[in-house]
C-alpha positions in Angstrom: 139.4 98.1 103.9 138.3 97.9 100.3 138.9 101.2 98.5 136.2 103.0 96.5 138.5 104.3 93.8 135.9 104.7 91.1 134.0 107.0 93.4 136.8 109.5 92.9 136.5 109.1 89.1 132.8 110.0 89.0 133.5 112.9 91.5 136.1 114.3 89.1 133.6 114.0 86.2 130.9 115.8 88.1 133.2 118.5 89.3 134.5 119.1 85.7 130.9 119.3 84.4 130.0 121.8 87.1 133.0 124.0 86.1 132.0 123.9 82.4 134.4 121.2 81.4 134.0 119.2 78.3 131.8 116.1 78.6 132.5 113.3 76.1 129.3 111.5 77.0 131.1 108.7 78.8 130.1 108.1 82.4 131.6 106.1 85.3 129.2 104.3 87.6 130.9 105.5 90.7 131.6 102.2 92.3 134.4 100.2 94.0 137.2 99.0 91.6 138.3 96.4 94.0 141.8 97.7 94.5 143.6 97.4 97.8 143.9 100.4 100.2 147.1 101.2 102.0 145.3 103.4 104.6 146.5 106.7 103.2 143.9 107.4 100.5 140.8 109.2 101.6 139.3 109.1 98.1 139.8 112.9 97.5 142.4 114.7 95.5 143.9 117.5 97.7 146.4 118.7 95.0 146.9 122.2 93.7 146.2 125.3 95.7 143.2 123.9 97.5 144.4 122.4 100.8 142.6 119.9 103.1 142.8 120.6 106.8 142.1 118.1 109.5 138.4 117.8 110.3 137.2 120.2 113.0 133.6 121.1 113.9 133.6 123.6 116.9 130.1 124.7 116.0 128.7 121.3 115.2 125.7 121.4 117.6 124.5 124.7 116.3 125.2 124.1 112.6 123.6 120.6 112.7 120.7 121.4 115.1 118.0 120.5 112.5 119.8 117.3 111.5 120.3 116.2 115.1 116.6 117.0 115.9 115.6 114.8 113.0 117.8 111.9 114.3 116.2 112.3 117.7 112.7 112.3 116.2 113.4 109.1 114.3 114.8 107.5 117.4 111.5 108.4 119.2 109.7 106.4 116.6 112.0 103.4 115.7 114.9 103.5 118.1 115.8 101.0 120.8 113.8 103.0 123.3 111.3 104.4 120.8 107.6 103.9 120.4 107.7 100.9 118.0 110.2 99.0 120.1 108.2 99.6 123.3 105.1 98.4 121.5 106.9 95.2 120.5 107.8 94.6 124.2 104.2 95.5 125.2 105.5 98.2 127.6 103.0 100.5 129.4 103.0 103.9 127.8 104.0 102.5 124.4 100.6 101.2 123.3 100.0 101.3 119.5 96.3 100.7 118.9 95.9 102.7 115.8 98.1 104.0 112.9 97.5 107.5 114.3 99.7 106.6 117.3 102.6 106.1 114.9 101.9 109.0 112.5 101.7 111.4 115.5 105.4 110.7 116.2 106.4 110.4 112.5 104.9 113.9 111.8 106.3 115.6 114.9 108.8 118.4 114.4 109.6 121.1 111.8 110.9 119.6 109.7 109.4 116.2 110.7 110.7 112.8 109.7 107.5 112.6 107.5 108.3 115.9 105.9 111.7 114.8 104.8 110.7 111.3 103.6 110.5 110.8 99.9 106.9 110.6 98.5 107.6 107.1 97.2 108.8 105.7 100.5 106.1 107.5 102.5 103.7 105.1 100.8 105.8 102.2 102.1 105.7 103.7 105.6 101.9 103.9 105.5 101.8 100.2 104.5 104.3 99.4 107.2 102.4 101.3 109.9 99.2 99.4 109.0 101.0 96.1 109.3 102.6 97.1 112.6 99.3 97.9 114.2 97.9 94.5 113.1 100.9 92.5 114.3 100.9 94.2 117.7 97.2 93.4 118.0 98.0 89.8 117.2 100.5 89.9 120.1 102.7 86.8 120.8 102.5 84.3 118.0 104.3 81.1 117.1 105.1 82.0 113.5 107.2 78.9 112.8 105.7 75.4 113.0 107.4 72.3 114.5 108.9 71.4 111.1 110.5 74.8 110.8 108.0 76.2 108.2 106.7 79.8 108.1 103.1 79.9 109.6 102.4 83.5 110.5 98.7 83.5 110.5 96.8 86.5 109.0 98.9 89.3 110.5 102.1 87.8 111.9 102.8 88.9 115.4 105.4 89.3 118.2 107.9 86.5 117.8 110.8 85.3 119.8 112.1 85.8 123.3 113.1 89.4 122.5 109.9 90.0 120.7 110.3 91.0 117.1 107.2 92.4 115.3 107.1 90.3 112.2 104.3 90.8 109.6 102.7 88.0 107.6 105.4 88.4 105.0 108.3 87.7 107.5 109.5 91.3 107.6 110.4 92.9 110.9 108.5 96.1 110.3 110.3 98.3 112.8 113.6 97.5 111.0 112.1 98.3 107.6 111.0 101.7 108.8 114.1 102.5 110.8 116.7 101.4 108.3 114.7 102.6 105.3 114.3 106.1 106.7 117.9 106.7 107.7 119.4 104.6 105.0 117.9 106.5 102.1 114.3 107.7 102.3 114.6 110.5 104.9 118.0 111.4 106.4 120.0 110.6 103.2 117.3 112.3 101.1 117.4 115.4 103.3 121.2 115.4 103.2 121.1 115.3 99.4 118.6 118.2 99.4 121.1 120.4 101.3 123.5 120.2 98.4 121.1 122.0 96.1 121.6 125.4 97.8 124.6 127.3 99.1 127.2 124.8 100.5 129.3 126.1 103.4 131.0 124.7 106.4 127.6 124.5 108.3 126.1 122.5 105.4 128.9 119.9 105.8 128.3 119.6 109.5 124.6 119.0 108.9 125.4 116.3 106.3 127.8 114.6 108.7 125.1 114.6 111.4 122.4 113.2 109.1 124.8 110.4 108.2 125.1 109.6 111.9 128.4 111.2 112.7 129.3 113.3 115.7 131.4 116.5 116.1 134.7 114.6 116.0 133.7 112.0 113.4 134.8 109.6 116.0 134.5 105.8 115.7 134.7 104.9 119.4 131.9 103.0 121.2 128.7 105.0 121.2 130.0 107.7 118.8 128.4 106.4 115.7 124.7 105.9 114.9 122.4 105.2 112.0 124.1 105.0 108.5 127.6 106.0 109.9 127.6 103.0 112.1 127.0 100.7 109.2 129.5 102.6 106.9 132.1 102.0 109.6 131.1 98.3 109.9 131.6 97.9 106.2 135.0 99.6 106.0 133.8 102.9 104.4 134.1 105.3 107.3 137.7 106.5 106.7 137.0 107.3 103.1 133.8 109.1 104.0 135.3 111.1 106.9 138.1 112.1 104.7 135.7 113.3 102.0 133.8 115.4 104.6 137.0 116.9 105.9 138.0 117.8 102.3 134.5 119.2 101.5 134.6 121.4 104.6 138.1 122.7 103.8 137.2 123.5 100.2 133.9 125.1 101.2 135.9 127.9 103.0 137.4 129.0 99.7 135.3 130.0 96.7 138.2 129.1 94.4 137.9 125.4 95.5 134.2 124.8 94.6 135.0 122.1 92.1 137.1 120.3 94.6 134.4 120.7 97.2 131.8 119.2 94.8 134.1 116.3 94.1 134.4 115.5 97.7 130.7 115.7 98.3 129.9 113.3 95.4 132.6 110.9 96.8 130.8 111.0 100.2 127.3 110.4 98.9 128.4 107.6 96.5 130.1 105.9 99.4 127.0 106.3 101.7 124.8 104.6 99.2 127.3 101.8 98.4 127.9 101.1 102.1 124.2 100.6 102.7 124.0 98.1 99.9 127.2 96.4 101.1 125.6 96.0 104.5 122.6 94.4 103.0 124.9 91.8 101.4 126.5 91.2 104.9 123.1 90.8 106.5 121.7 88.5 103.8 124.7 86.2 104.1 124.5 86.3 107.9 120.8 85.4 107.8 121.4 82.5 105.5 124.1 81.1 107.8 121.8 81.4 110.8 119.0 79.4 109.1 121.4 76.8 107.7 122.9 76.2 111.2 119.6 76.3 113.1 118.7 73.2 115.1 115.8 71.2 113.7 112.4 71.8 115.2 111.4 74.4 117.8 114.9 74.5 119.3 116.0 76.3 116.2 113.2 78.9 116.0 115.1 81.6 117.9 117.9 81.4 115.3 115.3 81.5 112.5 113.7 84.6 114.0 117.1 86.2 114.5 117.7 85.6 110.8 114.6 87.4 109.8 115.6 90.3 112.0 119.0 90.5 110.3 117.5 90.2 106.9 115.0 92.9 107.6 117.7 95.3 108.7 119.5 94.7 105.4 116.4 95.0 103.3 115.6 98.4 104.9 119.0 99.8 104.1 118.6 99.3 100.4 114.8 99.6 100.2 115.0 103.2 101.4 116.6 104.4 98.2 113.4 103.5 96.2 111.8 106.5 94.4 114.5 108.9 95.6 114.2 112.0 93.5 117.3 113.5 91.9 118.3 117.0 93.0 117.8 119.7 90.4 121.0 121.5 91.1 124.3 121.2 92.9 127.1 118.6 92.7 124.6 115.7 92.6 122.3 117.3 90.1 120.4 114.6 88.2 122.2 111.8 90.1 121.2 111.6 93.7 121.9 107.9 93.7 123.3 105.2 91.4 120.6 102.7 92.0 117.5 102.9 89.8 114.0 102.0 90.9 114.3 99.0 88.6 117.5 97.9 90.4 115.9 98.1 93.8 112.8 96.3 92.7 115.0 93.5 91.4 116.9 93.4 94.6 113.8 93.3 96.7 112.2 90.5 94.7 115.4 88.5 95.3 114.8 88.8 99.0 111.1 88.0 98.8 109.8 91.6 99.3 106.6 92.8 97.8 107.3 96.6 97.7 103.6 97.4 97.1 102.1 95.1 99.8 104.6 94.2 102.6 102.3 91.6 104.1 102.3 89.8 100.7 106.1 89.3 100.9 107.5 85.8 101.0 110.6 86.6 103.0 109.3 84.5 105.9 109.4 81.3 103.8 113.2 81.5 103.9 113.2 80.1 107.5 112.3 76.7 106.1 114.7 76.8 103.1 118.2 78.2 103.6 119.2 77.2 100.1 116.4 79.4 98.7 117.7 82.4 100.7 121.2 81.6 99.4 119.8 81.9 95.9 118.1 85.2 96.7 121.2 86.7 98.2 123.3 85.7 95.2 120.8 87.4 93.0 121.0 90.5 95.1 124.8 90.4 94.9 124.6 90.1 91.2 122.5 93.2 90.9 124.8 95.1 93.2 127.8 94.0 91.0 126.1 95.5 88.0 125.2 98.8 89.6 128.4 99.5 91.4 130.8 97.7 89.1 132.0 95.4 91.9 134.4 92.5 91.8 134.0 89.1 93.3 136.6 90.2 95.8 134.4 93.1 96.8 131.5 90.8 97.4 133.6 88.4 99.5 134.8 91.4 101.6 131.2 92.5 102.2 130.3 89.1 103.4 133.0 89.2 106.1 134.0 92.9 106.3 136.7 94.7 108.3 135.6 97.8 110.2 137.2 101.1 109.3 
């Protein structure tokens, strides 16, 4: 696993500021310094009188009830058995004939997924829902011609043997919504908002649930979902679980508030970085699929699978667009490291038109693997700048080790 040592540096800086420490005006960007992990460092300093106990969450279900309900509501909309997936498969009872069919699920609950989604990404969701209704109406479409070129028609459609709802721009809309909402725009954003008020052990349980963890923070089959699943896949889980355990321990002692805040910042910096890392993984995987695809129609399933993978990765980073900074708490003024300009640059590299998803050019990559390679390298270059990554980090993200 790659360590995220600089995440600790920025955590210490934020904690010192919160305690009235002197700020010399220099800031760390909170990213991975590329050093090698020996398996013992969880990214949190447990020195001094503040002790870190092993993670325990006996009241997880009660403490995280709202967070778990939000996860379930998102699954009802975008999950493997949710409304959008059912509509892609044209299942009876999952008809989507109008945007209102989607918004009814999106707006269910108190709070609802819609109510926790950032205003900036809510506009993206509105665009995505309109595209989804149009592509479902178009039904099965041959979106790639016999020469392997992208030919989606006016609205895209349901493509491939395991139908994927691809819009005219080549984006799998369900993936943009799903990954964007848990990756930054709704569940991450709501978790950040919890750090603005009183932070106690129940708060930490809620944050863990919004990430996609369970009461044990386990990593066995079926124990992880949403962002936590991808953090684990990219080798960030151990650091993040350690940060949550530390934050919960420190939250029980008012004398350890600075250490608690340090651990919280470490956790959120790793959450953000692991989503971008996963985008890098998916971008490279998609490029490999297209490059290896057979010529002609025999290679179309691989090309559609590539757009599926690429759309997953795009959603994970796209969701951080327009994320507001919290006004108080350990993340005050710094809810993320990515700026909107960074995200726009990254999306352009992958062919995404953030203001009109159907005008994206992501689909054209199916006919030009080298063009996608160029886009992925540009995305990686932007990530290197934001998170101060090394080439070794990028190589690890391309072929990660779970943990």
